[in-house]
N, C-alpha and C positions, 0 to 999 in steps of 0.2 A: 524814685518815689519822692514826690514833692512834699516838703515839710512846711508847717506854718511859720511864717516869718516872725522874728522877735518883735517887730514893731506892732504886728497884729495882736500878739499876746499881751504886750504892754498896754495897748489901747483897751483890750478886753478887761484887763485887771483894773485899770483906772475907771472904766465904766462901771464895773461891779461895785467898787467902793462908792462912787458917786450915787448910784441908784439905791444903795442901801439906806440913803437918807432922802426920801422924797420931800420936795420943798413944801407942799401943802397937803399933808395926809389928814384925812378926816376919819378918826377912829370910830366914828359912829356909822360908817358905811362899809359895806362889804366890797372890797376892791378885787379886781381880777388879777390873776397871775400874769405878769408882764413878760413879753418875749425878750426885751433888751437885757434885763439882768440874767435871765436864764441863759441866753446865748453867751453873754460875757463869762459867766461861771463855767459853762461848758467848754468854751474856747480855752480858758486857762487850765482847767482841770485835765484837759486832753492834750495840752501842749507838751513839747519835748522838755520844757523846763521841769516838769514834774516826773519825767523819766518813767512813765508808765505806772506810777503809783504802786510800786512793788512792795510786797510784804517784806519787812526786814531790810528795806533799801532806803537810801536817802530820799528818793522821790516819795515814798510813803510818809516819811517824817514831815516833809514839806507839805504834803496834802493835809495831814492832820492840823498842822499849824495854820494853813489857809482856812480850813473849815472852822476852826476855833476862832480865828480872827474875824471871819465874816459873821459868825454868830454873835460875837461881841458888838460888832458894828451895827447889827440889826436890833440890838437892845434885847436879845433873848436872855432868859435866865439860864444859868448853868444847870445841867441835869444831874450833877453829882456833887452835891453840897456847894462848895465855892468853885468847883472845877467843871469844865466842859468835857473833861476826859475821863474815861473808864479804862483802867489798865487791863490788858489781855496778855497774859503770859503764855508764850508758845515756844515750842521746840522747833528749831530749823534743822532740816536734814537734807544733805546734798550727797547723793550717791557718787562714789568715785569708781567708775567702771574700769579705769586703767589700773587701779590697785586691787580690783576684785577678780577672783578666779572662778566665779560661779559658772557652772556648766549644766546643761540638761543632757542626761545620758540615757540612751535607750538602744537596745540591740547591740550592746557591747561597745558602743562608741558615742562620743559627744556630738551633739548637733552642731552644724556649722551656722551659728547665728550670731548676730552682732547687737550689742546694746543700742537701743534707740531705733535702729532699723527694723529689728525683728522682735525685740522684747524689751521691757523696762522693769526695774525693780528698785525697791528702797526699803529700809527698815521701817516697820510700823510701830516700833516701841522706843524710838529716840535713842537707840544704842549704836555706837559707832562701828562695832565689829561683831560679826556673826560667822560661825562655821557651820556648814550643812553637809550632811550625808543622809538624806531623807528620801523616803519613798513618795512617789506621786500617786494620788488617788483622784479619780474623776468622780465628782459628787453632783453631776447634773447642774441644776440651777442653784444648789447650795442653800435651799430654803427650808425653814421650819415655820409653818404657818398653821397653827391650830384652828384658826377661823376658816381655813380652806381645807381642813383635814389633810394636810400635806406635810410630809417629812422626808426630805431627800437623804437624811442621815441614818434613819432606821436603827439608832442605837449603836452604830459602828464605832469602835474605838479608833479615833483619829488623832490621838495625842502624838505630837511630834511629826505629823505628816504634812506634806505640801498638797493643798487641795487645788485641783484644776476645775474650774466651773464656768458656766455660761453666764452671760449678762442677760438681764430682763427677766420676765416671768414665764411660767408655763403658758403656752398659747391656748386661746379658746378653741373649743371643738364644736361640732354640730350638736352633740349631746349636752355639752356644757358651754354655751356661748358666752356666759358671763363669769366664768371662773377667772379669778385674779383680775377682776374688773374688765373682762373681755379684752379688747384691743388696747385699752388704756394701761399704762404702767402703774403698778403699785409700788409701795416702798420696798417690798420684798425684791423687786427687780433692780433696785439701785445698787451700784457697786459699794456704796458706803455700808448698806445693810449687810452685804455679803462678807465684807471684811469683819464687821461686828460679830456676825454669826460664827464665822470661822474661829474667832477668838473664843467664843463661848464653847465651841466644840473641842478646844484644846489643841488646835492645829498649830504648826510652826510657821505656816505661811500660806499664801493664796496667790494663784496665777489665774487671772481672768482671761477668757478668750474673747478678743475683740472682733466684732463685725460692725460695719457702719450701720446697718439697720437696727441691730439690737442695742447699740450704744447711743444711737441717734447722732453721732458725729464720726468723722473720719479718723484714721490713725494719726494724722498730723496733730490733732488736738491732744492726743495722748503724748506724742513726742514733745510738744511744746510745754506740757505740764510736768513731764517726768524726766526728760533728758537734759542733763547739764544744768539744771536749775535747782534751786533750793525749794524743798517742800516743807510744809509745816503741819503741826498737830498741837493741840492744847497740851501745855506742860503738866497740867494737873488732871486727875481723873483716871479712867481706865485706859491703859495703853493698848495698842493693837498687837497683832501677831509679829513675830520677828521679821518676816518678809511679806511685802505686799507688792504686787506687780501685775503686768498685762503681757499678753503675747498676741501677735497677729494671727489671723486665721490660718495663713500659710504655715506659720511656725507650729501651730497646734496640729495641723494636718500632718506635717512631717513627723512631729513627736509621736502622735498616735499610730501612724503607720510603722515607724521604727519599733514601737512597743507592741506591735502585732494586733492593733485594734483599728476599727473603722470609725472615724470620728462621726460621720453622718449617721451611722447605725446607732451609735451610742446616744447621739442627740435625739434620735427618734424614741429610743427607750426612755430617755429622761423626760419625755413629755407625758409619761404615764405615772399615775400615783403610786404604783408598786415598785418604782425604780429603787434600786439599792446601789450604794457606792461601789465603784468598779476599780480595784487596784490596777495600776498600770505597771508594766514591766519597765519602769523608768525611774530615775532618781535625780535629785538635785544635789550636786556635789560642789564643794569649794568654799571659798571665803567671800563674804560681802563686806565692803568697807564703805564708810560714809563719814563725812564731816558733820558734827552735831554741835549746835550751840543753842543757848536760851536767848530769846528775844522778847522784849516788851513792846507790844503794839497798843493801840488805843482805839476804842470806840469813841465817837464824839456825840454828846447828847446835849440838846438845847430845848428849853421849855417855854411855851406861851401859857402862863397860868390861866386857869379857868375863872369865870366871873361869878359863878354860883357858890355861895358860902359852903354848901355841902358837897355838891358835885365836883368842885375843883380838886377834891382829893382823889378823883378817878381820872384816868388819862387815856387818850387815843394816841397811838404811836405810829408815826410815818417813818419808814426805814428805807435805806438804800445802802449798798456797799460801796465804800470809797476806793477799794483796792482793784488793781488789775495785775498783769503779769510782770510789770516792771521792765528792767533791762535784761536781755538774754543774749548770749553769744558774744563774739568779738569781731565780727565782720558784717558788712552790709547794714541793713536797718536793724539795729539792736533794741529799739524802743518799742514796746508793745503798748501803745498809747491808750487803748481802751476807751475810745471816744463814746461809742454807743454803750459798751459794756465796761464800766457803768458810770462814766463821767456824766452821762445823760441823767440818770436817776439822782446822782449826788447834786447836780446843778439844779434839778427840778425842786429838790427839797429846800434849797436855799431860797429859790424864787417863791415857793409856797410859804415858807416861814416869814418872809417879808410881808406877805399879805395877811397871814394869820395874826401877826403882831398888830395890824391895824384894826382887826375885827375879831377879838377873842370869842371863844365859845364858852358854854357853861362849864364843861369839863376842861381840864388842862389838855394841852396838845404837846407831845414830844416829837422832836425831829432828831432821828437817830441815824448817824452814819456809822456803819459797822465795818470792822476790819476783817481781813483774811477770808472773805467769802469764797474766793477762788481756790482756797486751800481746804475747802470742806465745810463752809458755813461756820468758821471758828468764832468770829466776833459775835455773831448772834447767839451761838451756843453758849459763849461765855456770859453774855447778857442774861440769857434765860436761866443760867445756873446761879447768877448773883445779880438779880434785877435791881436797877436803880429806882424803880417804882414797883410796889407789890403787884405781882401778876394777878392776884385776886381782885385788884382794883384797876386792872388794865382792860379797858373796854374792847379794844381790837387792835390789830396790827395791819396796816396797809403798806405793802412793800412795792417799791419801784425799781425795776431792773431792766436795762436795755430798752429805752423808750423810742417812740415813733419819730424818726428823723425824715420821713417821706412827705407827709402832708395830713391834713385833717380828714377825719373819717366820720361816717354816720353811725358807727357802732363803737363799742368799747369792750375790751376783754376782761372778764371778771371770773374766770374759771377757778373754782374752789369756793367761791362765795356761796354757792348753792348748798354747801355742807352746813351752813349756819343761817341764823336769822339775818345775816348781812346780805343774803341774796335779795330779799325784798327791798332793802334800803338801797342796794346797788341799782336796782331797776328804777327806783324813785329818783335817784340822783341822775341817772342817764336820761330819763324822760324830761326832767327839768332843763336839761341842756339840749333838748331836741335830738337825743341819740337813743339808740336801743342797745341792749346787751348782745354782744356777738354770739352767734350760734355756737353752742358747745360742741366740741369735737373730742374724739378719744385722745386721751393724754398719752400719746405714743412715746414721748421722750421723758415722761415722768416729771414734767416741769413743776408740778406742785411740791415735789420733794427735793427740788434742786435750788430753791431760793430761800432767802433768809427768813421769810415768814414761817417756814416749816418748823423752826425751833420754837416759835411761839405756839404754833398749833399743837406740837407734841406736849406742851405744858398747859393745854386747856384754853388758850386764848384764841378766840375766833380770828382767823388770819388768812390772807391770800395776797397774791401779787396782781396789780392792775396792769393790764397789757393793752397794746394797740389793737384796734379793730382792723378790718381788712376791706371795708366798704369805703374806699377812698372817694372823696368828693371831686377832686380834680384829676383828670387823666387816669382813670382807674387802672387801665392796662399798664401804663407806664409806671404808675406808682407801685403796683404789685411787683413788677419786674425789679424795681429798685430795692424793695423790701426783701425779695427773695435772693437778690444778689449779695445781700449782707452775709448770707451763709458762708460764702467763701472768705470773708474777712473776719469771721468769728474766731477769737483767740489767735489772730494773726497780727503781725506788725502793721498791716494795712488798715486796721480799725482806727482811722484817724479822723479828726474833725475837718469838715469841709464848710467853708464860709457860705457856700451857695445853698446849703441845706434849707429846705422849707420847714421851719420849726413850729408851724401852726398846729401840727398834730401833737408835738411834744408839749406845747403850752396847753392844748386841750386835755391831754392826759393828766398833767399836773393839776389843772383846774378841777377836773373830775375827782381826782384823789382828795383834794382839799374840800370840795363840796360834800363828798361822801363822808369824809372825816368829821365835818361840821354837823351832819345829820346824826352821826353816832354820838358826837360830843354834846349835842343838845337833846338827845333822846331821853325818854323817861326812865329807861333801865338799861343795864348792860346786855348786849346781844349774847345769845347762847348758841351752842351747837344743836343741830337737829338730833333728836333721839335716835340712837342706833348707829350714828356715825362712829368710825373708828377712833376719832379724836374727841368724842363727847365725854370728856373727863373733867372734873372740877379744876378750875384754874389753880395752879400750884402757888405756894408762897403767898 
């Protein structure tokens, strides 16, 4: 695997500093996002020097310092008093499988399964040691959804139990084609929700059954995120269950068979509203050991103040997560560079901020790089819990995550904007750039609930992530093939920067985000949610 040469990285870094100070900037004109600084920032943020920007790792600290320094160089205002940093206290947890004796037992014997290959687990409560002798219970999808008149738990006492459950939502039927948003995933289908609900049910732990279609990614993504690496959770607030984990479908099938059950038959029953939890003749036995530490990470926030005497007290927030998976393993390519995910979004914010500084809007604009997104949207959750700007005065959040590295398109993705008054503004911004809004598709992977904008949405702020379109201008077939091929690099060490990339699409997306943000920042009033939407609640704080 060919890595970027140090000379290229040094050149990119030098270019990024030089371009932070345009020689003849006219603040009275709206300038466009420039490819050169965006590419320079991208090249550096995705370089081996930043070691994959891992949470709690040296590379993450270097990334924060780089973003902070670049914000200073651009002349942006600190977003947290006199500081560009917002502290995010998190707990780091690294499972120690060699010191753990956990076993799944059914039919009088332990299953022959290996950590990483067949299942993964970790404490959800930041506690280093746990002992288990707990019954397993299959709870279907593990959902309690009053708005869908659905309850998989039916009042069953599950205190101290290990819950085995499916990922995703109950599937639509001919009679109910729109239940749980039809083919689109709702928040009830997200693994984060399932862990949260299991805690509310008093369970001791959760084991999710992985399938590629239901999770929207392969088992390798689970392995890279859970095996031999440190996982994180916010150090304050409600802690999770004692155990959280996943098992492969083959492992689940073996477990259910040994427990005298038919996995497929139980799955079919779980698709019905009258499903009740099914005790399994199986147990989780043994000790789980983990190394636990407290870590301080940082969100980075920089502001371009508004020009209107009254409206400058309100803000539009552009966000992107700066973290990726860092360094993992001790052989081969150990650096997960995260060039697309999400050096691209982080670089775009810097290039956008450079132009926003030249032409401020009526409302203030914040550029927010959040920490620990890969660990469960932790940085944005921490921001929403203790916002640097009152959420009641936050007009909108526009999030950038994994941008277009293939080429310019005739359309732009704004899925989720239709939930709010941002939908019409999104169309206006697209039309002004000669683009159209990409045709909406069922959100099969639950993308709306998997990016940092979601923590703003949960607190009443209109928010969504801006994504690439798919109507490529040049070589449509070839461009689509390149975009689709990224799926194999997602969360892999091979997500690396390539100097041959056509960044016209990335520049286009960044410019669109900035243009839309300016429409919001210059608007007569704060955008609102559409009546009846699940997140149509007053902005908190």
